[in-house]
C-alpha beads as a LAMMPS data file, in Angstrom:
LAMMPS data file: protein, C-alpha beads

495 atoms
494 bonds

1 atom types
1 bond types

-500.0 500.0 xlo xhi
-500.0 500.0 ylo yhi
-500.0 500.0 zlo zhi

Masses

1 110.0

Atoms # bond

1 1 1 22.123 13.066 -30.266
2 1 1 22.237 13.420 -26.551
3 1 1 21.557 16.796 -25.343
4 1 1 21.806 18.253 -21.975
5 1 1 18.596 17.707 -20.094
6 1 1 18.686 18.401 -16.045
7 1 1 20.898 17.695 -13.266
8 1 1 18.825 15.257 -11.724
9 1 1 16.365 12.354 -13.692
10 1 1 13.543 10.805 -11.711
11 1 1 12.645 7.573 -13.165
12 1 1 8.623 7.438 -12.280
13 1 1 5.880 10.022 -11.255
14 1 1 4.060 8.602 -8.093
15 1 1 4.489 9.658 -4.393
16 1 1 8.269 8.543 -3.995
17 1 1 9.132 10.136 -7.213
18 1 1 7.726 13.676 -6.666
19 1 1 9.142 13.527 -3.099
20 1 1 12.592 12.649 -4.694
21 1 1 12.120 15.732 -7.416
22 1 1 10.864 18.308 -5.053
23 1 1 13.682 17.688 -2.719
24 1 1 16.189 17.813 -5.528
25 1 1 14.908 21.087 -6.562
26 1 1 15.000 22.500 -3.275
27 1 1 18.896 21.840 -3.304
28 1 1 18.867 23.829 -6.503
29 1 1 19.197 21.205 -9.208
30 1 1 17.467 21.180 -12.159
31 1 1 14.860 18.025 -12.212
32 1 1 13.204 16.191 -15.097
33 1 1 10.733 13.375 -14.501
34 1 1 10.000 10.518 -16.699
35 1 1 6.719 8.710 -16.743
36 1 1 6.006 5.593 -18.721
37 1 1 2.118 6.216 -18.527
38 1 1 0.326 8.872 -20.343
39 1 1 -0.805 11.697 -18.435
40 1 1 -4.166 10.376 -17.710
41 1 1 -2.974 7.312 -16.198
42 1 1 0.087 8.883 -14.403
43 1 1 0.957 8.653 -10.607
44 1 1 1.807 5.058 -10.556
45 1 1 0.484 2.951 -7.549
46 1 1 0.127 5.943 -5.453
47 1 1 -2.947 7.304 -7.457
48 1 1 -4.676 4.326 -6.582
49 1 1 -4.323 4.338 -2.970
50 1 1 -6.843 5.839 -0.412
51 1 1 -3.978 7.954 0.477
52 1 1 -3.652 6.945 4.104
53 1 1 -0.290 7.556 5.742
54 1 1 1.495 6.152 9.019
55 1 1 3.142 8.793 10.949
56 1 1 4.252 9.442 14.431
57 1 1 2.685 11.816 16.467
58 1 1 2.397 12.601 20.081
59 1 1 -0.900 14.090 20.502
60 1 1 -3.886 16.610 19.008
61 1 1 -0.932 19.394 18.656
62 1 1 0.924 17.407 15.981
63 1 1 -2.165 16.476 14.290
64 1 1 -3.031 20.239 14.167
65 1 1 0.492 20.513 12.525
66 1 1 -0.450 18.341 9.564
67 1 1 -4.081 19.451 9.691
68 1 1 -4.027 23.027 10.546
69 1 1 -7.637 23.551 9.214
70 1 1 -8.843 20.966 12.160
71 1 1 -11.893 22.825 13.456
72 1 1 -12.851 23.527 17.393
73 1 1 -15.480 21.265 17.020
74 1 1 -13.606 18.343 15.557
75 1 1 -10.897 18.284 18.327
76 1 1 -13.583 18.625 21.131
77 1 1 -15.345 15.329 19.436
78 1 1 -12.328 13.342 18.610
79 1 1 -9.881 11.116 20.756
80 1 1 -6.739 11.286 18.160
81 1 1 -4.605 9.555 20.838
82 1 1 -0.941 9.008 20.064
83 1 1 1.360 7.204 18.014
84 1 1 4.476 7.026 19.165
85 1 1 7.898 6.049 17.586
86 1 1 8.210 2.981 20.004
87 1 1 4.901 1.908 18.709
88 1 1 5.771 2.146 15.004
89 1 1 9.177 0.482 15.481
90 1 1 7.181 -2.522 17.306
91 1 1 4.383 -2.672 14.500
92 1 1 7.419 -2.625 11.958
93 1 1 9.324 -5.301 13.867
94 1 1 6.035 -7.626 14.597
95 1 1 4.219 -7.713 11.098
96 1 1 7.754 -8.112 9.320
97 1 1 8.812 -10.725 11.966
98 1 1 11.832 -8.820 12.966
99 1 1 13.471 -9.033 9.486
100 1 1 13.391 -5.318 8.205
101 1 1 16.379 -3.716 7.903
102 1 1 17.127 -1.483 11.122
103 1 1 18.688 1.407 9.482
104 1 1 15.973 1.979 7.067
105 1 1 13.148 1.378 9.471
106 1 1 14.688 3.927 12.073
107 1 1 14.699 6.601 8.938
108 1 1 11.212 5.544 8.138
109 1 1 10.064 6.053 11.883
110 1 1 11.729 9.111 12.769
111 1 1 11.775 10.929 9.858
112 1 1 7.911 10.390 9.327
113 1 1 6.392 13.322 10.752
114 1 1 8.966 15.868 9.715
115 1 1 8.599 14.492 6.192
116 1 1 4.828 14.954 5.868
117 1 1 5.106 18.405 7.692
118 1 1 7.600 19.138 4.950
119 1 1 4.876 17.821 1.918
120 1 1 2.337 20.199 3.710
121 1 1 4.780 23.005 3.476
122 1 1 4.824 22.298 -0.187
123 1 1 1.112 22.198 -0.751
124 1 1 0.327 18.871 0.252
125 1 1 -2.977 18.690 2.303
126 1 1 -4.081 16.382 5.000
127 1 1 -7.322 15.332 6.983
128 1 1 -8.179 12.707 9.462
129 1 1 -9.444 9.496 8.149
130 1 1 -12.876 9.733 9.888
131 1 1 -14.618 7.664 7.445
132 1 1 -12.625 4.245 7.889
133 1 1 -10.082 4.427 10.919
134 1 1 -12.258 5.611 13.821
135 1 1 -15.610 4.662 15.269
136 1 1 -17.659 6.877 17.501
137 1 1 -18.079 5.728 20.948
138 1 1 -20.091 7.664 23.432
139 1 1 -20.268 10.894 21.444
140 1 1 -16.280 10.843 20.374
141 1 1 -14.275 9.371 17.475
142 1 1 -11.525 7.318 18.560
143 1 1 -8.582 6.683 16.165
144 1 1 -6.993 3.071 16.354
145 1 1 -4.162 1.353 14.669
146 1 1 -1.783 4.023 13.933
147 1 1 -3.654 5.276 10.857
148 1 1 -4.936 8.835 11.678
149 1 1 -4.489 10.954 8.430
150 1 1 -4.895 10.780 4.774
151 1 1 -4.132 13.269 1.756
152 1 1 -7.110 15.267 0.830
153 1 1 -8.754 13.349 -2.094
154 1 1 -7.211 9.987 -1.529
155 1 1 -4.270 8.748 -4.024
156 1 1 -5.692 11.055 -6.749
157 1 1 -5.632 14.057 -4.518
158 1 1 -2.329 13.228 -3.850
159 1 1 -0.678 13.212 -7.117
160 1 1 -2.574 16.243 -8.214
161 1 1 -1.241 18.392 -5.304
162 1 1 2.146 16.845 -5.983
163 1 1 1.944 17.337 -9.943
164 1 1 0.983 21.150 -8.933
165 1 1 3.734 21.532 -6.486
166 1 1 6.127 20.276 -9.225
167 1 1 5.030 22.020 -12.014
168 1 1 4.838 25.353 -9.893
169 1 1 8.533 24.758 -8.929
170 1 1 9.374 24.360 -12.729
171 1 1 9.942 20.487 -12.467
172 1 1 9.307 19.151 -16.071
173 1 1 7.392 15.970 -16.254
174 1 1 7.774 13.954 -19.573
175 1 1 4.819 11.504 -19.960
176 1 1 4.472 8.495 -22.024
177 1 1 8.250 8.354 -21.863
178 1 1 9.795 5.060 -20.650
179 1 1 13.291 4.555 -19.229
180 1 1 14.999 1.667 -20.906
181 1 1 18.334 1.470 -19.579
182 1 1 20.957 3.466 -17.692
183 1 1 23.875 5.217 -18.852
184 1 1 26.603 3.929 -17.210
185 1 1 30.386 3.944 -18.138
186 1 1 31.509 1.662 -15.259
187 1 1 32.221 4.551 -13.029
188 1 1 29.124 6.429 -12.757
189 1 1 25.698 6.456 -13.777
190 1 1 25.442 9.566 -16.356
191 1 1 21.475 9.451 -17.582
192 1 1 18.856 7.425 -19.014
193 1 1 18.161 5.869 -22.405
194 1 1 14.310 6.178 -23.363
195 1 1 11.570 5.712 -25.468
196 1 1 9.036 8.143 -26.403
197 1 1 6.577 7.919 -29.302
198 1 1 8.305 5.182 -30.475
199 1 1 11.958 6.497 -30.650
200 1 1 14.852 5.689 -28.659
201 1 1 17.260 8.531 -27.419
202 1 1 19.653 9.398 -24.655
203 1 1 19.162 11.785 -21.910
204 1 1 22.161 12.812 -19.895
205 1 1 22.205 14.042 -16.306
206 1 1 24.450 14.208 -13.150
207 1 1 22.515 11.586 -11.288
208 1 1 19.434 9.370 -11.546
209 1 1 16.775 8.480 -8.906
210 1 1 14.893 5.419 -9.521
211 1 1 11.119 5.592 -8.279
212 1 1 9.121 3.493 -10.881
213 1 1 7.606 0.974 -8.237
214 1 1 8.037 -2.709 -8.130
215 1 1 7.043 -5.417 -10.677
216 1 1 3.562 -6.398 -9.518
217 1 1 2.257 -5.475 -12.974
218 1 1 4.868 -8.217 -14.543
219 1 1 3.057 -11.695 -14.716
220 1 1 6.483 -13.431 -15.758
221 1 1 8.401 -12.146 -13.085
222 1 1 5.454 -12.665 -10.307
223 1 1 5.379 -16.005 -11.404
224 1 1 9.049 -16.528 -11.314
225 1 1 9.529 -14.469 -7.830
226 1 1 6.490 -14.926 -5.831
227 1 1 5.860 -18.390 -7.115
228 1 1 3.067 -20.396 -9.038
229 1 1 -0.414 -19.099 -9.359
230 1 1 0.639 -15.360 -9.040
231 1 1 -0.100 -14.801 -12.725
232 1 1 -3.358 -15.518 -11.879
233 1 1 -3.659 -12.381 -9.430
234 1 1 -5.384 -8.993 -9.954
235 1 1 -3.101 -6.262 -9.682
236 1 1 -4.711 -3.196 -7.806
237 1 1 -2.867 -0.707 -9.162
238 1 1 -1.164 0.695 -12.444
239 1 1 -0.287 -1.631 -15.551
240 1 1 2.902 0.341 -15.908
241 1 1 4.762 -1.106 -12.556
242 1 1 6.547 -3.625 -14.640
243 1 1 10.020 -3.931 -12.501
244 1 1 11.734 -1.891 -15.259
245 1 1 13.806 0.334 -12.643
246 1 1 14.755 -2.679 -10.945
247 1 1 15.866 -4.476 -13.872
248 1 1 17.617 -1.338 -15.392
249 1 1 19.912 -1.330 -11.765
250 1 1 20.558 -4.851 -11.808
251 1 1 21.784 -4.492 -15.194
252 1 1 24.814 -2.494 -14.212
253 1 1 25.586 -4.786 -10.844
254 1 1 22.952 -3.020 -8.193
255 1 1 22.583 -5.757 -5.306
256 1 1 19.252 -7.388 -5.087
257 1 1 17.597 -7.083 -1.675
258 1 1 14.584 -7.977 0.548
259 1 1 11.887 -10.270 0.309
260 1 1 11.556 -11.149 -3.245
261 1 1 9.191 -13.887 -2.974
262 1 1 6.817 -11.386 -0.943
263 1 1 4.057 -9.037 -1.467
264 1 1 1.492 -6.909 -0.243
265 1 1 -1.800 -8.569 -1.353
266 1 1 -5.497 -7.915 -0.025
267 1 1 -8.737 -9.282 -0.864
268 1 1 -9.914 -7.826 -3.980
269 1 1 -13.770 -7.878 -5.774
270 1 1 -13.449 -11.441 -7.356
271 1 1 -14.853 -10.069 -10.958
272 1 1 -12.452 -6.800 -10.780
273 1 1 -10.427 -6.428 -13.984
274 1 1 -6.917 -7.506 -14.395
275 1 1 -5.609 -3.843 -13.414
276 1 1 -6.620 -1.053 -11.443
277 1 1 -9.492 1.202 -12.476
278 1 1 -9.026 4.654 -11.724
279 1 1 -12.626 5.298 -11.837
280 1 1 -13.418 2.955 -8.866
281 1 1 -9.637 3.326 -7.292
282 1 1 -9.140 1.105 -4.165
283 1 1 -13.313 0.481 -3.643
284 1 1 -12.410 -2.909 -5.334
285 1 1 -11.082 -3.957 -1.856
286 1 1 -13.019 -5.521 0.783
287 1 1 -11.728 -4.704 4.299
288 1 1 -14.400 -5.253 6.862
289 1 1 -13.503 -9.048 7.070
290 1 1 -12.522 -8.999 10.484
291 1 1 -16.144 -8.491 11.508
292 1 1 -17.181 -11.370 9.114
293 1 1 -16.491 -14.938 8.362
294 1 1 -14.726 -16.161 5.486
295 1 1 -15.194 -19.468 3.680
296 1 1 -13.651 -21.126 0.491
297 1 1 -15.066 -23.428 -2.265
298 1 1 -14.888 -26.498 0.228
299 1 1 -17.511 -24.617 2.431
300 1 1 -14.828 -24.103 5.362
301 1 1 -13.360 -21.300 7.059
302 1 1 -9.488 -21.112 6.623
303 1 1 -7.809 -18.281 8.426
304 1 1 -8.512 -16.330 11.645
305 1 1 -10.255 -13.193 10.405
306 1 1 -9.950 -11.435 13.892
307 1 1 -6.276 -12.191 14.452
308 1 1 -5.509 -8.453 14.839
309 1 1 -6.837 -5.027 13.283
310 1 1 -7.154 -4.857 9.845
311 1 1 -4.274 -2.644 9.467
312 1 1 -2.000 -5.394 10.425
313 1 1 -3.522 -8.272 8.269
314 1 1 -5.012 -7.169 5.097
315 1 1 -1.755 -6.846 3.244
316 1 1 -0.960 -10.610 4.025
317 1 1 -4.427 -12.094 3.777
318 1 1 -4.862 -11.484 -0.058
319 1 1 -2.069 -14.424 -0.457
320 1 1 -4.191 -16.352 1.673
321 1 1 -7.128 -16.319 -0.467
322 1 1 -5.175 -16.820 -3.746
323 1 1 -4.256 -20.170 -2.144
324 1 1 -7.571 -21.429 -1.959
325 1 1 -9.379 -23.687 -4.292
326 1 1 -10.224 -21.817 -7.541
327 1 1 -8.335 -18.636 -5.877
328 1 1 -11.703 -17.370 -4.381
329 1 1 -13.491 -16.831 -0.824
330 1 1 -16.660 -15.608 0.083
331 1 1 -17.117 -12.777 3.022
332 1 1 -19.926 -13.571 5.354
333 1 1 -21.610 -11.292 7.351
334 1 1 -25.106 -10.796 8.939
335 1 1 -27.071 -7.997 10.065
336 1 1 -25.552 -7.145 13.749
337 1 1 -22.435 -6.064 11.872
338 1 1 -23.855 -4.843 8.587
339 1 1 -23.527 -1.220 10.002
340 1 1 -19.641 -1.765 10.342
341 1 1 -19.115 -2.290 6.593
342 1 1 -16.361 -0.025 5.148
343 1 1 -17.888 2.451 2.193
344 1 1 -16.316 -0.057 -0.474
345 1 1 -19.112 -2.717 0.364
346 1 1 -21.811 -0.192 -1.350
347 1 1 -20.532 0.271 -4.702
348 1 1 -22.170 -0.830 -7.943
349 1 1 -19.110 -3.278 -9.392
350 1 1 -19.340 -5.800 -6.810
351 1 1 -20.302 -9.577 -6.402
352 1 1 -22.623 -9.939 -3.760
353 1 1 -25.424 -12.408 -2.781
354 1 1 -28.196 -12.155 0.172
355 1 1 -30.940 -14.194 1.618
356 1 1 -33.071 -13.925 4.576
357 1 1 -32.600 -18.034 5.699
358 1 1 -29.101 -19.508 5.830
359 1 1 -30.148 -22.354 3.583
360 1 1 -31.241 -20.180 0.920
361 1 1 -27.999 -18.405 1.188
362 1 1 -26.181 -21.386 1.250
363 1 1 -27.249 -22.034 -2.061
364 1 1 -26.597 -18.719 -3.584
365 1 1 -22.570 -18.726 -2.627
366 1 1 -21.614 -19.750 -6.145
367 1 1 -18.941 -22.312 -6.044
368 1 1 -19.063 -23.414 -2.359
369 1 1 -20.290 -26.518 -1.154
370 1 1 -23.570 -25.676 0.403
371 1 1 -23.727 -28.732 2.865
372 1 1 -20.450 -28.035 4.443
373 1 1 -20.961 -24.610 4.505
374 1 1 -24.154 -25.032 6.593
375 1 1 -22.070 -27.063 8.907
376 1 1 -19.269 -24.734 9.373
377 1 1 -21.831 -22.034 10.613
378 1 1 -23.550 -23.912 12.957
379 1 1 -20.019 -25.064 14.474
380 1 1 -18.819 -21.546 14.264
381 1 1 -21.967 -20.188 15.995
382 1 1 -21.698 -22.787 18.714
383 1 1 -18.136 -21.930 19.481
384 1 1 -18.444 -17.952 20.107
385 1 1 -17.672 -16.738 23.640
386 1 1 -20.911 -14.893 23.995
387 1 1 -20.087 -13.893 27.382
388 1 1 -17.117 -11.482 26.299
389 1 1 -18.466 -7.927 25.029
390 1 1 -18.079 -7.099 21.442
391 1 1 -15.922 -3.842 20.880
392 1 1 -14.915 -2.968 17.327
393 1 1 -12.550 -0.445 18.642
394 1 1 -10.149 -2.623 20.348
395 1 1 -8.953 -6.091 20.302
396 1 1 -11.877 -7.458 22.326
397 1 1 -10.811 -11.048 22.988
398 1 1 -14.443 -12.187 21.865
399 1 1 -13.266 -15.306 20.244
400 1 1 -14.181 -18.881 19.161
401 1 1 -13.268 -22.137 21.015
402 1 1 -12.961 -25.468 20.119
403 1 1 -12.505 -25.088 16.137
404 1 1 -9.475 -26.152 13.813
405 1 1 -9.006 -22.447 12.994
406 1 1 -10.381 -20.298 15.648
407 1 1 -11.155 -16.607 15.596
408 1 1 -9.228 -14.585 17.956
409 1 1 -11.344 -11.385 18.067
410 1 1 -14.869 -9.773 17.062
411 1 1 -16.513 -13.157 16.753
412 1 1 -20.147 -12.878 16.536
413 1 1 -22.741 -15.706 15.670
414 1 1 -24.169 -15.646 12.150
415 1 1 -27.916 -15.891 12.926
416 1 1 -29.601 -12.322 12.075
417 1 1 -30.714 -12.050 8.715
418 1 1 -30.603 -11.202 6.096
419 1 1 -27.244 -12.672 5.572
420 1 1 -24.778 -11.449 2.876
421 1 1 -22.021 -12.658 0.986
422 1 1 -19.445 -10.677 -0.862
423 1 1 -16.900 -12.727 -3.256
424 1 1 -13.354 -11.836 -3.216
425 1 1 -9.981 -12.880 -4.852
426 1 1 -6.316 -11.925 -4.156
427 1 1 -5.374 -8.212 -5.361
428 1 1 -1.830 -7.617 -5.586
429 1 1 -0.532 -3.915 -4.423
430 1 1 3.064 -4.053 -4.677
431 1 1 6.095 -6.422 -4.347
432 1 1 8.497 -6.278 -1.359
433 1 1 11.929 -7.329 -3.275
434 1 1 14.066 -4.527 -4.701
435 1 1 17.788 -3.255 -4.622
436 1 1 19.856 -2.368 -1.605
437 1 1 20.325 1.072 -0.620
438 1 1 22.472 3.295 1.859
439 1 1 20.442 5.312 4.456
440 1 1 21.536 8.360 1.853
441 1 1 19.356 6.487 -0.698
442 1 1 22.126 5.501 -2.683
443 1 1 21.950 2.120 -4.682
444 1 1 24.598 -0.358 -3.857
445 1 1 26.397 -2.856 -6.129
446 1 1 26.732 -6.230 -5.088
447 1 1 29.972 -5.711 -3.755
448 1 1 28.013 -3.164 -1.360
449 1 1 29.590 -0.120 -2.683
450 1 1 27.352 2.982 -3.588
451 1 1 27.062 3.136 -7.603
452 1 1 27.811 6.475 -8.170
453 1 1 24.973 8.771 -9.537
454 1 1 22.212 6.358 -8.823
455 1 1 19.853 6.617 -6.133
456 1 1 16.218 4.958 -5.439
457 1 1 13.095 5.170 -3.454
458 1 1 9.735 3.807 -3.170
459 1 1 8.384 0.018 -3.913
460 1 1 11.931 -0.904 -5.584
461 1 1 13.686 -0.472 -2.374
462 1 1 14.210 -3.628 -0.905
463 1 1 14.863 -4.628 2.712
464 1 1 11.988 -2.729 4.493
465 1 1 8.849 -4.913 4.339
466 1 1 8.834 -8.912 5.014
467 1 1 5.773 -11.015 4.860
468 1 1 3.335 -8.090 5.537
469 1 1 3.542 -4.060 6.354
470 1 1 1.675 -2.219 8.418
471 1 1 -1.355 -0.281 6.628
472 1 1 -0.232 3.622 5.381
473 1 1 3.647 2.764 5.576
474 1 1 3.924 2.332 2.043
475 1 1 3.325 5.863 1.098
476 1 1 5.184 6.830 4.307
477 1 1 8.327 4.813 2.955
478 1 1 7.954 6.603 -0.616
479 1 1 7.853 9.794 0.838
480 1 1 10.732 9.640 3.340
481 1 1 12.959 7.969 1.052
482 1 1 12.135 9.769 -1.929
483 1 1 12.701 13.096 -0.052
484 1 1 16.340 11.662 1.115
485 1 1 17.155 10.389 -2.376
486 1 1 16.227 13.347 -4.257
487 1 1 18.465 15.598 -1.969
488 1 1 21.380 13.194 -2.290
489 1 1 21.152 12.973 -5.885
490 1 1 21.160 16.795 -6.045
491 1 1 24.215 17.030 -3.631
492 1 1 26.062 14.804 -5.728
493 1 1 25.379 16.386 -8.727
494 1 1 27.107 19.511 -7.367
495 1 1 30.438 17.475 -6.595

Bonds

1 1 1 2
2 1 2 3
3 1 3 4
4 1 4 5
5 1 5 6
6 1 6 7
7 1 7 8
8 1 8 9
9 1 9 10
10 1 10 11
11 1 11 12
12 1 12 13
13 1 13 14
14 1 14 15
15 1 15 16
16 1 16 17
17 1 17 18
18 1 18 19
19 1 19 20
20 1 20 21
21 1 21 22
22 1 22 23
23 1 23 24
24 1 24 25
25 1 25 26
26 1 26 27
27 1 27 28
28 1 28 29
29 1 29 30
30 1 30 31
31 1 31 32
32 1 32 33
33 1 33 34
34 1 34 35
35 1 35 36
36 1 36 37
37 1 37 38
38 1 38 39
39 1 39 40
40 1 40 41
41 1 41 42
42 1 42 43
43 1 43 44
44 1 44 45
45 1 45 46
46 1 46 47
47 1 47 48
48 1 48 49
49 1 49 50
50 1 50 51
51 1 51 52
52 1 52 53
53 1 53 54
54 1 54 55
55 1 55 56
56 1 56 57
57 1 57 58
58 1 58 59
59 1 59 60
60 1 60 61
61 1 61 62
62 1 62 63
63 1 63 64
64 1 64 65
65 1 65 66
66 1 66 67
67 1 67 68
68 1 68 69
69 1 69 70
70 1 70 71
71 1 71 72
72 1 72 73
73 1 73 74
74 1 74 75
75 1 75 76
76 1 76 77
77 1 77 78
78 1 78 79
79 1 79 80
80 1 80 81
81 1 81 82
82 1 82 83
83 1 83 84
84 1 84 85
85 1 85 86
86 1 86 87
87 1 87 88
88 1 88 89
89 1 89 90
90 1 90 91
91 1 91 92
92 1 92 93
93 1 93 94
94 1 94 95
95 1 95 96
96 1 96 97
97 1 97 98
98 1 98 99
99 1 99 100
100 1 100 101
101 1 101 102
102 1 102 103
103 1 103 104
104 1 104 105
105 1 105 106
106 1 106 107
107 1 107 108
108 1 108 109
109 1 109 110
110 1 110 111
111 1 111 112
112 1 112 113
113 1 113 114
114 1 114 115
115 1 115 116
116 1 116 117
117 1 117 118
118 1 118 119
119 1 119 120
120 1 120 121
121 1 121 122
122 1 122 123
123 1 123 124
124 1 124 125
125 1 125 126
126 1 126 127
127 1 127 128
128 1 128 129
129 1 129 130
130 1 130 131
131 1 131 132
132 1 132 133
133 1 133 134
134 1 134 135
135 1 135 136
136 1 136 137
137 1 137 138
138 1 138 139
139 1 139 140
140 1 140 141
141 1 141 142
142 1 142 143
143 1 143 144
144 1 144 145
145 1 145 146
146 1 146 147
147 1 147 148
148 1 148 149
149 1 149 150
150 1 150 151
151 1 151 152
152 1 152 153
153 1 153 154
154 1 154 155
155 1 155 156
156 1 156 157
157 1 157 158
158 1 158 159
159 1 159 160
160 1 160 161
161 1 161 162
162 1 162 163
163 1 163 164
164 1 164 165
165 1 165 166
166 1 166 167
167 1 167 168
168 1 168 169
169 1 169 170
170 1 170 171
171 1 171 172
172 1 172 173
173 1 173 174
174 1 174 175
175 1 175 176
176 1 176 177
177 1 177 178
178 1 178 179
179 1 179 180
180 1 180 181
181 1 181 182
182 1 182 183
183 1 183 184
184 1 184 185
185 1 185 186
186 1 186 187
187 1 187 188
188 1 188 189
189 1 189 190
190 1 190 191
191 1 191 192
192 1 192 193
193 1 193 194
194 1 194 195
195 1 195 196
196 1 196 197
197 1 197 198
198 1 198 199
199 1 199 200
200 1 200 201
201 1 201 202
202 1 202 203
203 1 203 204
204 1 204 205
205 1 205 206
206 1 206 207
207 1 207 208
208 1 208 209
209 1 209 210
210 1 210 211
211 1 211 212
212 1 212 213
213 1 213 214
214 1 214 215
215 1 215 216
216 1 216 217
217 1 217 218
218 1 218 219
219 1 219 220
220 1 220 221
221 1 221 222
222 1 222 223
223 1 223 224
224 1 224 225
225 1 225 226
226 1 226 227
227 1 227 228
228 1 228 229
229 1 229 230
230 1 230 231
231 1 231 232
232 1 232 233
233 1 233 234
234 1 234 235
235 1 235 236
236 1 236 237
237 1 237 238
238 1 238 239
239 1 239 240
240 1 240 241
241 1 241 242
242 1 242 243
243 1 243 244
244 1 244 245
245 1 245 246
246 1 246 247
247 1 247 248
248 1 248 249
249 1 249 250
250 1 250 251
251 1 251 252
252 1 252 253
253 1 253 254
254 1 254 255
255 1 255 256
256 1 256 257
257 1 257 258
258 1 258 259
259 1 259 260
260 1 260 261
261 1 261 262
262 1 262 263
263 1 263 264
264 1 264 265
265 1 265 266
266 1 266 267
267 1 267 268
268 1 268 269
269 1 269 270
270 1 270 271
271 1 271 272
272 1 272 273
273 1 273 274
274 1 274 275
275 1 275 276
276 1 276 277
277 1 277 278
278 1 278 279
279 1 279 280
280 1 280 281
281 1 281 282
282 1 282 283
283 1 283 284
284 1 284 285
285 1 285 286
286 1 286 287
287 1 287 288
288 1 288 289
289 1 289 290
290 1 290 291
291 1 291 292
292 1 292 293
293 1 293 294
294 1 294 295
295 1 295 296
296 1 296 297
297 1 297 298
298 1 298 299
299 1 299 300
300 1 300 301
301 1 301 302
302 1 302 303
303 1 303 304
304 1 304 305
305 1 305 306
306 1 306 307
307 1 307 308
308 1 308 309
309 1 309 310
310 1 310 311
311 1 311 312
312 1 312 313
313 1 313 314
314 1 314 315
315 1 315 316
316 1 316 317
317 1 317 318
318 1 318 319
319 1 319 320
320 1 320 321
321 1 321 322
322 1 322 323
323 1 323 324
324 1 324 325
325 1 325 326
326 1 326 327
327 1 327 328
328 1 328 329
329 1 329 330
330 1 330 331
331 1 331 332
332 1 332 333
333 1 333 334
334 1 334 335
335 1 335 336
336 1 336 337
337 1 337 338
338 1 338 339
339 1 339 340
340 1 340 341
341 1 341 342
342 1 342 343
343 1 343 344
344 1 344 345
345 1 345 346
346 1 346 347
347 1 347 348
348 1 348 349
349 1 349 350
350 1 350 351
351 1 351 352
352 1 352 353
353 1 353 354
354 1 354 355
355 1 355 356
356 1 356 357
357 1 357 358
358 1 358 359
359 1 359 360
360 1 360 361
361 1 361 362
362 1 362 363
363 1 363 364
364 1 364 365
365 1 365 366
366 1 366 367
367 1 367 368
368 1 368 369
369 1 369 370
370 1 370 371
371 1 371 372
372 1 372 373
373 1 373 374
374 1 374 375
375 1 375 376
376 1 376 377
377 1 377 378
378 1 378 379
379 1 379 380
380 1 380 381
381 1 381 382
382 1 382 383
383 1 383 384
384 1 384 385
385 1 385 386
386 1 386 387
387 1 387 388
388 1 388 389
389 1 389 390
390 1 390 391
391 1 391 392
392 1 392 393
393 1 393 394
394 1 394 395
395 1 395 396
396 1 396 397
397 1 397 398
398 1 398 399
399 1 399 400
400 1 400 401
401 1 401 402
402 1 402 403
403 1 403 404
404 1 404 405
405 1 405 406
406 1 406 407
407 1 407 408
408 1 408 409
409 1 409 410
410 1 410 411
411 1 411 412
412 1 412 413
413 1 413 414
414 1 414 415
415 1 415 416
416 1 416 417
417 1 417 418
418 1 418 419
419 1 419 420
420 1 420 421
421 1 421 422
422 1 422 423
423 1 423 424
424 1 424 425
425 1 425 426
426 1 426 427
427 1 427 428
428 1 428 429
429 1 429 430
430 1 430 431
431 1 431 432
432 1 432 433
433 1 433 434
434 1 434 435
435 1 435 436
436 1 436 437
437 1 437 438
438 1 438 439
439 1 439 440
440 1 440 441
441 1 441 442
442 1 442 443
443 1 443 444
444 1 444 445
445 1 445 446
446 1 446 447
447 1 447 448
448 1 448 449
449 1 449 450
450 1 450 451
451 1 451 452
452 1 452 453
453 1 453 454
454 1 454 455
455 1 455 456
456 1 456 457
457 1 457 458
458 1 458 459
459 1 459 460
460 1 460 461
461 1 461 462
462 1 462 463
463 1 463 464
464 1 464 465
465 1 465 466
466 1 466 467
467 1 467 468
468 1 468 469
469 1 469 470
470 1 470 471
471 1 471 472
472 1 472 473
473 1 473 474
474 1 474 475
475 1 475 476
476 1 476 477
477 1 477 478
478 1 478 479
479 1 479 480
480 1 480 481
481 1 481 482
482 1 482 483
483 1 483 484
484 1 484 485
485 1 485 486
486 1 486 487
487 1 487 488
488 1 488 489
489 1 489 490
490 1 490 491
491 1 491 492
492 1 492 493
493 1 493 494
494 1 494 495
């Protein structure tokens, strides 16, 4: 028997879902959130992130609005620089090869700062990313690459703060409650059919916001849309993102949109579990590769490790590793760059080898042709332009010349033992294909007309990311479009 539940039902309980719920509640709507996961695994992919957000800011005064507890000492010893609207637009255009929907990109960029200030007012706290996004030069931390702040406590902290903000405002969250289909009479969406404790029922509402992630944890859909071999990828995040929200929308005629064969995929610990481990979080990632070289089973390099800052290559290099023989590669470091390794290289759950001679090291790289590896190292060392100074803070132009695949920046000879190798495979973060929305967050049907009562935000929105994405813009997208969709859904319910 259907019973009255809420004005707005939000499907999902990650960053986008919470922003939608908070925005709808702010408009005076009663809100119910449905989370397929049990409470201990809740939070979607957001909980597995490092919590970094890409946001437009014009200097330290803007940073102080996001981080009001910034100390005078921190301000004095930090060059925060700026990250302008133009830079964000340029980054989105460049990494998506100008395919991203310009209207959605405009919202993403122009509302980023305002949205994070709004989240700050709701109780979400941010801090500068000193650990991963800044190097100290002449006594001053210098930020680079457009990523400057993160949620306190990373992804788990973000979800906890959002959960606290929602419950404090009377928003109900139902865990272990999977949305199965939308209640739709051909005119408007009027609720959701759910399964809770193996019992199915219907929950009516005035409008529904879908914010339940992509299809990255559905191996059948991965293979269908991303292509052969993608069933073999590890999943970085939650096991619950199986594309249900997308399927429910398509079932009632929603228009599919975006890069359905594309995804965000990174280099990931080779022996990590099938899905993300909340105890380890994003520490399985291995993101110091711009200062290393990558070799595959044949003992050869296969990618330009220094093509750009990590923020602009990490989300596409997982795919490149998946395409290698055996779906793995080794990241190779020597002691000259050891100090530049990020914290994730220090965890216990790691596949690592080390040796004091390059010959001994070659024998330890499991699955790699040792003879060819030694040749590759010799050729690489010979090709490094040692006359160009090395600088990890800029694209320094210290490159190789004459190789089949040259390294464009941060090229150092590999000759200072002990040598270290880290085995990586592909870790899939989220898929890029989804449903088509308006700038108000409404889901469009295949005639490009809004489906009344249906809104979407987060990973399941298509049209924003193609081929690649600028680091930190996933959480920004979830927050910006979650806020828009939630407010629109609440207003629609009043009509």
